[in-house]
C-alpha positions as CSV (number, residue, x, y, z in Angstrom):
1,M,81.1,131.5,95.5
2,T,81.9,129.6,92.3
3,L,85.2,128.3,91.3
4,K,85.3,130.7,88.4
5,T,84.7,133.8,90.6
6,T,87.1,132.6,93.2
7,I,89.9,132.3,90.7
8,K,89.1,135.7,89.2
9,S,89.3,137.4,92.6
10,L,92.9,136.3,93.2
11,S,95.6,138.7,92.1
12,R,97.3,138.3,88.7
13,D,100.8,137.8,90.1
14,R,99.6,135.3,92.6
15,L,97.8,133.3,89.9
16,I,100.9,133.4,87.7
17,N,103.0,132.0,90.5
18,Y,100.4,129.3,91.3
19,A,100.0,128.4,87.7
20,F,103.7,128.1,87.1
21,T,104.3,126.1,90.2
22,F,101.3,123.9,89.6
23,G,102.5,123.1,86.1
24,F,105.8,121.8,87.5
25,E,104.1,119.9,90.3
26,F,101.8,118.4,87.7
27,L,104.8,117.2,85.7
28,I,106.3,115.7,88.9
29,M,103.0,113.9,89.5
30,I,102.9,112.5,86.0
31,I,106.5,111.2,86.4
32,S,105.7,109.7,89.8
33,V,102.7,107.9,88.3
34,I,104.9,106.6,85.5
35,L,107.5,105.4,88.0
36,F,105.0,103.4,90.0
37,K,104.0,101.7,86.7
38,I,107.4,100.9,85.4
39,I,108.9,99.9,88.8
40,N,106.0,97.4,89.2
41,L,106.8,95.9,85.8
42,K,110.6,95.8,86.2
43,F,111.0,94.8,89.9
44,L,107.8,92.8,90.2
45,E,105.7,92.5,93.4
46,I,108.4,92.3,96.0
47,G,110.4,95.1,94.5
48,F,107.3,97.2,94.1
49,S,106.4,96.7,97.8
50,E,110.0,97.6,98.8
51,Y,109.8,100.8,96.7
52,T,106.4,101.9,98.1
53,V,107.3,101.1,101.7
54,N,110.5,103.1,101.3
55,K,108.5,106.0,100.1
56,R,106.6,105.9,103.4
57,L,109.8,105.6,105.4
58,V,111.2,108.7,103.7
59,S,108.0,110.6,104.6
60,F,108.6,109.7,108.2
61,L,112.4,110.3,108.4
62,M,112.4,113.6,106.5
63,P,110.5,115.7,109.1
64,L,112.3,113.9,111.9
65,L,115.7,115.0,110.7
66,M,114.7,118.4,109.3
67,M,114.0,119.6,112.9
68,G,111.1,121.9,111.8
69,M,113.2,123.7,109.2
70,G,110.8,122.9,106.4
71,V,108.6,125.6,108.0
72,S,111.1,127.9,109.5
73,L,113.3,128.3,106.4
74,P,110.8,129.8,104.0
75,K,109.3,131.9,106.8
76,F,112.5,133.7,107.7
77,L,114.1,133.7,104.3
78,S,111.1,135.6,103.0
79,I,111.5,138.5,105.5
80,E,115.3,138.8,105.9
81,S,117.9,140.9,104.1
82,E,120.0,139.2,101.4
83,K,123.1,138.7,103.6
84,K,120.9,137.2,106.4
85,Q,119.3,134.9,103.9
86,L,122.7,133.5,103.0
87,E,123.6,133.1,106.6
88,I,120.4,131.2,107.2
89,H,120.9,129.0,104.1
90,Y,124.4,127.9,105.0
91,S,123.6,127.5,108.6
92,A,120.8,125.2,107.6
93,I,123.2,123.1,105.5
94,V,125.6,122.8,108.4
95,I,122.7,121.7,110.7
96,V,121.3,119.0,108.4
97,S,124.8,117.6,107.7
98,V,125.4,117.2,111.4
99,L,122.0,115.6,111.9
100,F,122.7,113.2,109.1
101,L,126.0,112.0,110.6
102,F,124.3,111.5,113.9
103,S,121.4,109.6,112.3
104,L,123.8,107.4,110.3
105,L,125.7,106.4,113.4
106,L,122.4,105.6,115.1
107,G,121.3,103.7,112.0
108,F,124.4,101.5,112.0
109,G,123.8,100.7,115.7
110,L,120.1,99.9,115.4
111,S,119.9,98.7,111.8
112,E,118.2,95.3,112.7
113,Q,115.5,97.0,114.9
114,F,115.0,99.6,112.2
115,S,114.5,96.9,109.5
116,Q,112.1,95.0,111.7
117,M,110.0,98.0,112.4
118,V,109.7,99.1,108.8
119,F,109.7,95.9,106.8
120,G,108.6,93.3,109.4
121,D,112.0,91.4,109.1
122,V,115.7,92.0,109.8
123,H,116.8,91.3,106.2
124,H,116.5,94.9,105.0
125,E,119.3,96.5,107.0
126,K,121.3,97.8,104.0
127,M,118.1,99.2,102.5
128,C,117.3,101.2,105.6
129,L,120.8,102.7,105.7
130,V,120.7,103.7,102.0
131,I,117.4,105.4,102.7
132,L,119.1,107.5,105.3
133,F,121.5,108.6,102.6
134,Y,118.7,109.4,100.3
135,V,116.9,111.4,103.0
136,F,120.1,113.4,103.5
137,S,120.1,114.3,99.8
138,L,116.5,115.5,100.2
139,M,117.4,117.6,103.2
140,I,120.1,119.4,101.2
141,H,117.5,119.8,98.4
142,A,115.1,121.3,101.0
143,C,117.8,123.9,102.0
144,V,118.5,124.9,98.4
145,Y,114.9,124.8,97.3
146,N,113.7,126.9,100.2
147,Y,116.4,129.4,99.6
148,F,114.9,130.2,96.2
149,R,111.4,129.9,97.6
150,G,112.1,132.3,100.4
151,K,113.4,134.8,97.9
152,F,110.2,134.5,95.9
153,K,112.0,132.9,93.0
154,F,109.3,130.4,92.4
155,K,110.3,129.5,88.8
156,T,113.8,128.6,90.0
157,S,112.6,126.6,93.0
158,S,110.0,124.8,90.9
159,F,112.5,123.8,88.2
160,L,114.8,122.5,90.9
161,Q,111.9,120.5,92.4
162,L,111.2,119.1,89.0
163,L,114.8,118.0,88.5
164,N,115.3,116.4,91.9
165,I,111.9,114.9,92.6
166,G,110.8,114.1,89.0
167,V,113.6,113.8,86.4
168,L,116.4,112.3,88.4
169,P,114.2,109.5,89.9
170,L,113.1,108.6,86.3
171,I,116.7,108.6,85.0
172,T,117.9,106.5,87.9
173,Y,115.3,103.8,87.0
174,F,117.4,102.9,83.9
175,F,120.6,102.4,85.9
176,A,119.4,100.3,88.8
177,D,118.9,96.5,88.8
178,D,117.2,96.4,92.2
179,I,115.5,98.8,94.7
180,Y,118.6,99.1,96.9
181,H,120.8,100.3,94.1
182,Y,117.9,102.5,92.8
183,F,117.9,104.6,96.0
184,L,121.7,104.5,96.2
185,Y,122.2,105.9,92.7
186,L,119.4,108.4,93.2
187,S,121.1,109.8,96.3
188,V,124.4,110.2,94.5
189,F,122.8,111.9,91.5
190,T,120.7,114.2,93.6
191,L,123.6,115.4,95.9
192,T,125.8,116.0,92.8
193,L,123.2,118.1,91.1
194,L,122.6,120.1,94.3
195,I,126.3,120.8,94.9
196,V,126.6,122.2,91.3
197,V,123.4,124.3,91.7
198,N,124.6,125.7,95.0
199,L,128.1,126.6,93.7
200,L,126.8,128.2,90.5
201,W,123.7,130.1,91.6
202,I,124.0,130.9,95.3
203,P,126.8,133.3,96.5
204,L,129.3,131.7,98.8
205,L,129.5,133.1,102.3
206,K,132.1,132.8,105.0
207,L,130.0,131.9,108.0
208,S,131.3,133.1,111.3
209,V,130.6,131.3,114.6
210,E,128.4,134.3,115.7
211,D,126.5,134.2,112.3
212,F,125.8,130.5,112.8
213,K,124.7,130.9,116.4
214,S,122.3,133.7,115.4
215,S,120.8,131.8,112.5
216,F,120.7,128.5,114.4
217,K,118.8,130.2,117.3
218,K,116.3,131.8,114.8
219,L,115.7,128.5,112.9
220,M,115.4,126.3,116.0
221,T,113.3,128.7,118.1
222,Y,110.6,128.8,115.5
223,G,111.2,125.3,114.0
224,I,111.8,123.0,116.9
225,Q,108.4,123.6,118.5
226,R,106.9,122.6,115.1
227,M,109.1,119.6,114.8
228,P,106.9,117.3,116.9
229,G,103.9,118.1,114.6
230,D,106.0,117.4,111.4
231,V,107.4,114.1,112.8
232,V,104.0,113.0,114.0
233,L,102.5,113.8,110.6
234,G,105.1,111.7,108.9
235,L,104.4,108.9,111.3
236,F,100.7,109.4,110.8
237,F,101.0,108.5,107.1
238,A,103.6,105.8,107.7
239,L,102.0,103.9,110.6
240,P,99.4,102.0,108.5
241,T,102.2,100.7,106.3
242,F,104.3,99.7,109.3
243,I,101.3,98.0,111.0
244,A,100.7,96.0,107.8
245,S,104.3,94.9,107.5
246,N,104.4,93.7,111.1
247,Y,100.9,92.2,111.5
248,F,100.0,91.1,108.0
249,S,102.6,90.9,105.2
250,L,105.1,93.0,103.1
251,I,102.8,92.7,100.1
252,I,99.8,94.1,101.9
253,A,102.1,96.8,103.4
254,G,103.3,97.6,99.8
255,N,99.7,97.9,98.6
256,I,98.8,100.3,101.5
257,A,101.9,102.3,100.9
258,F,101.0,102.6,97.3
259,C,97.4,103.8,98.1
260,I,98.8,106.4,100.5
261,S,101.4,107.4,97.9
262,L,98.6,108.0,95.4
263,F,96.8,110.0,98.1
264,N,100.0,112.2,98.5
265,I,100.4,112.6,94.7
266,I,96.9,114.1,94.6
267,I,97.6,116.3,97.6
268,A,100.9,117.4,95.8
269,L,98.7,119.0,93.2
270,M,97.6,121.5,95.9
271,S,101.2,122.0,97.1
272,P,101.8,125.0,94.9
273,V,99.4,126.9,97.1
274,N,101.3,125.9,100.2
275,I,104.7,126.5,98.6
276,I,103.8,130.1,97.7
277,L,101.5,130.8,100.6
278,L,103.8,130.4,103.6
279,P,106.4,133.0,102.7
280,E,103.6,135.2,101.3
281,A,101.4,134.8,104.4
282,S,104.4,135.5,106.7
283,K,104.9,138.8,104.9
284,I,101.2,139.7,105.1
285,V,101.1,138.9,108.8
286,S,104.3,140.9,109.5
287,E,102.6,143.9,107.7
288,K,99.4,143.2,109.8
289,N,97.2,143.2,106.7
290,F,94.7,140.8,108.1
291,S,91.8,141.7,105.9
292,L,93.9,140.6,102.9
293,L,94.8,137.4,104.8
294,K,91.1,136.6,105.4
295,S,90.3,137.3,101.8
296,I,93.0,135.0,100.5
297,S,92.4,132.2,103.0
298,T,88.6,132.1,102.5
299,K,88.9,131.7,98.8
300,L,91.6,129.0,99.2
301,L,89.4,127.2,101.7
302,V,86.6,126.9,99.2
303,L,89.1,125.7,96.5
304,S,90.6,123.1,98.8
305,L,87.2,121.7,99.8
306,G,86.2,121.5,96.1
307,L,89.4,119.8,95.1
308,G,89.1,117.3,98.0
309,V,85.6,116.3,97.1
310,F,86.5,116.0,93.4
311,S,89.5,113.8,94.2
312,F,87.4,111.4,96.3
313,L,84.7,111.1,93.6
314,V,87.4,110.3,91.0
315,I,88.7,107.4,93.1
316,F,85.1,106.3,93.9
317,L,84.2,106.1,90.2
318,F,87.5,105.1,88.6
319,G,89.5,103.4,91.4
320,D,89.5,99.9,89.7
321,F,90.6,101.4,86.4
322,I,93.4,103.4,87.9
323,L,94.8,100.3,89.7
324,E,94.6,98.2,86.5
325,L,96.7,100.9,84.8
326,F,99.4,100.3,87.4
327,S,99.2,96.5,86.9
328,V,98.3,96.1,90.5
329,T,97.4,92.5,91.5
330,N,94.2,91.8,93.5
331,V,92.5,94.9,92.1
332,K,89.2,94.4,94.0
333,E,91.0,94.1,97.4
334,V,93.3,97.0,96.8
335,S,90.5,99.1,95.3
336,L,88.6,99.0,98.6
337,M,91.8,100.0,100.5
338,L,92.2,102.9,98.0
339,M,88.7,104.2,98.4
340,I,88.9,104.0,102.2
341,V,92.2,105.9,102.2
342,F,90.8,108.6,99.9
343,F,87.9,109.2,102.2
344,G,90.5,111.3,104.1
345,V,91.4,113.5,101.1
346,I,88.7,116.1,101.8
347,G,90.0,116.9,105.3
348,Y,93.7,116.7,104.3
349,S,93.3,119.0,101.3
350,V,92.0,121.6,103.7
351,F,94.9,121.0,106.1
352,S,97.5,121.1,103.4
353,V,96.4,124.5,102.1
354,I,95.3,126.3,105.2
355,R,98.1,125.2,107.5
356,S,100.5,127.8,106.0
357,I,98.2,130.6,107.1
358,V,97.9,129.2,110.6
359,D,101.7,128.7,110.8
360,A,102.3,132.2,109.6
361,Y,99.9,133.8,112.1
362,Y,100.8,131.8,115.3
363,E,104.3,132.0,116.8
364,T,103.3,129.0,118.9
365,A,103.0,125.6,117.2
366,K,99.2,125.6,116.7
367,V,99.5,123.3,113.6
368,S,101.6,120.8,115.6
369,F,99.0,120.7,118.3
370,N,96.3,119.9,115.7
371,I,98.4,117.2,114.1
372,I,99.2,115.6,117.5
373,F,95.6,115.7,118.6
374,A,94.4,114.0,115.4
375,F,97.2,111.4,115.6
376,C,96.2,110.6,119.2
377,S,92.7,110.2,118.0
378,F,94.0,107.6,115.5
379,L,95.9,105.7,118.2
380,L,92.7,105.7,120.4
381,F,90.7,104.3,117.5
382,L,93.4,101.6,116.9
383,F,93.2,100.7,120.6
384,A,89.4,100.4,120.3
385,L,89.8,98.1,117.3
386,Q,92.0,95.8,119.4
387,L,89.7,96.1,122.4
388,F,86.6,95.0,120.4
389,N,88.5,92.4,118.4
390,V,87.8,94.1,115.0
391,F,91.5,94.8,114.2
392,T,91.6,94.3,110.4
393,I,93.6,96.1,107.8
394,N,90.5,97.8,106.3
395,N,89.3,99.0,109.7
396,T,92.8,100.4,110.4
397,L,92.5,102.4,107.2
398,R,89.0,103.5,108.1
399,V,90.1,105.0,111.4
400,F,93.2,106.5,109.6
401,S,90.9,108.4,107.2
402,L,88.6,109.5,110.0
403,S,91.5,110.9,111.9
404,V,92.8,112.7,108.9
405,N,89.4,114.4,108.5
406,I,89.6,115.4,112.1
407,L,92.9,117.1,111.3
408,G,91.2,119.1,108.5
409,L,88.4,120.1,110.9
410,L,90.8,121.3,113.5
411,T,92.7,123.4,110.9
412,C,89.4,125.1,109.9
413,L,88.7,125.9,113.5
414,S,92.2,127.4,113.9
415,L,91.6,129.6,110.8
416,F,88.2,130.8,112.1
417,K,89.8,131.6,115.5
418,I,92.3,133.9,113.6
419,Y,89.2,135.7,112.1
420,K,87.7,136.1,115.6
421,L,90.9,137.3,117.2
422,Q,91.4,140.0,114.5
423,K,87.7,140.8,114.3
424,I,87.8,140.4,110.5
């Protein structure tokens, strides 16, 4: 099946949603690329390293504090009545606010340990606390964004994503004189915008205790069992950076964080599929239309494999040129790191697209099991590196990429099992 025939076989409405969402995600990617460049020029090597390490820290903390709601929100919002959607939305805001306050108290008490784990020293305590504040702003963003996503208002949700993840970070750059103030101002700007959007575009609802209990149970029953997988996935992509900051240097950690951030930017190009597919797949599964589910998933599997291979080839051929565009020092050294990291893009592209179908089909946390299995493989490989005295930063990245491809393979096997169970 060629790429052309695959695209033709998808429905017109679905393609319009994908194209529109892809366009906004592409703009976000362009802005993210620009930010890497200008932050490197303005804040120099140390500031750039702090910025990229913070990006990895955010990717770890976000799923930890969201308690699986990144998956449960779009799933239930897509199948509930309008009143129930509002109950779920405001219940989610209450939950993330309480979780933030708890994490902030914990952060104050363990700030030195937190700083040591992330940056390899105890001198970044204030930075870690402001990152908690920024993560809270992203959690509120996730609630508002998923409200519109669950209602299939993909244009609104995509525009909100562009503002909060693309435009505001770029605007904030011109106000900050260091990385600490950059994330502080960005948190304030993001929360202010979200409060305005929520008040103007989402009907207010007086939430009773019974309403909250009902929505809380619904969100947590589905989401909490998926939380370990989301947390482990965040740690999966943050651990190479944390290892580098503790065993090597902050500069090396910053370079690795940058390579993984580029990896995630490429994967973000596939996120429109995942953004639309989870609520859509949940609806298809609830209607038991499994032949349609197979048709969609098979085509998307082909697309994700093709995009993964293409992304790796681009880095293989033009990695040095890309790094030079970002004014990265030690291009040859970082280029090898980048190519090793991108070896995992093939498997992860499959995972990022197909996981929504697996999540929609299984009430149990099948995706979380796959993530944890792949992460345990990563830890075993790291132990083997230590055992055989070949623990280097490049070997760490090699076993990271291998483990990410194992995750992609497990996701494929889970999809094929759905076909087998439904005999489709």
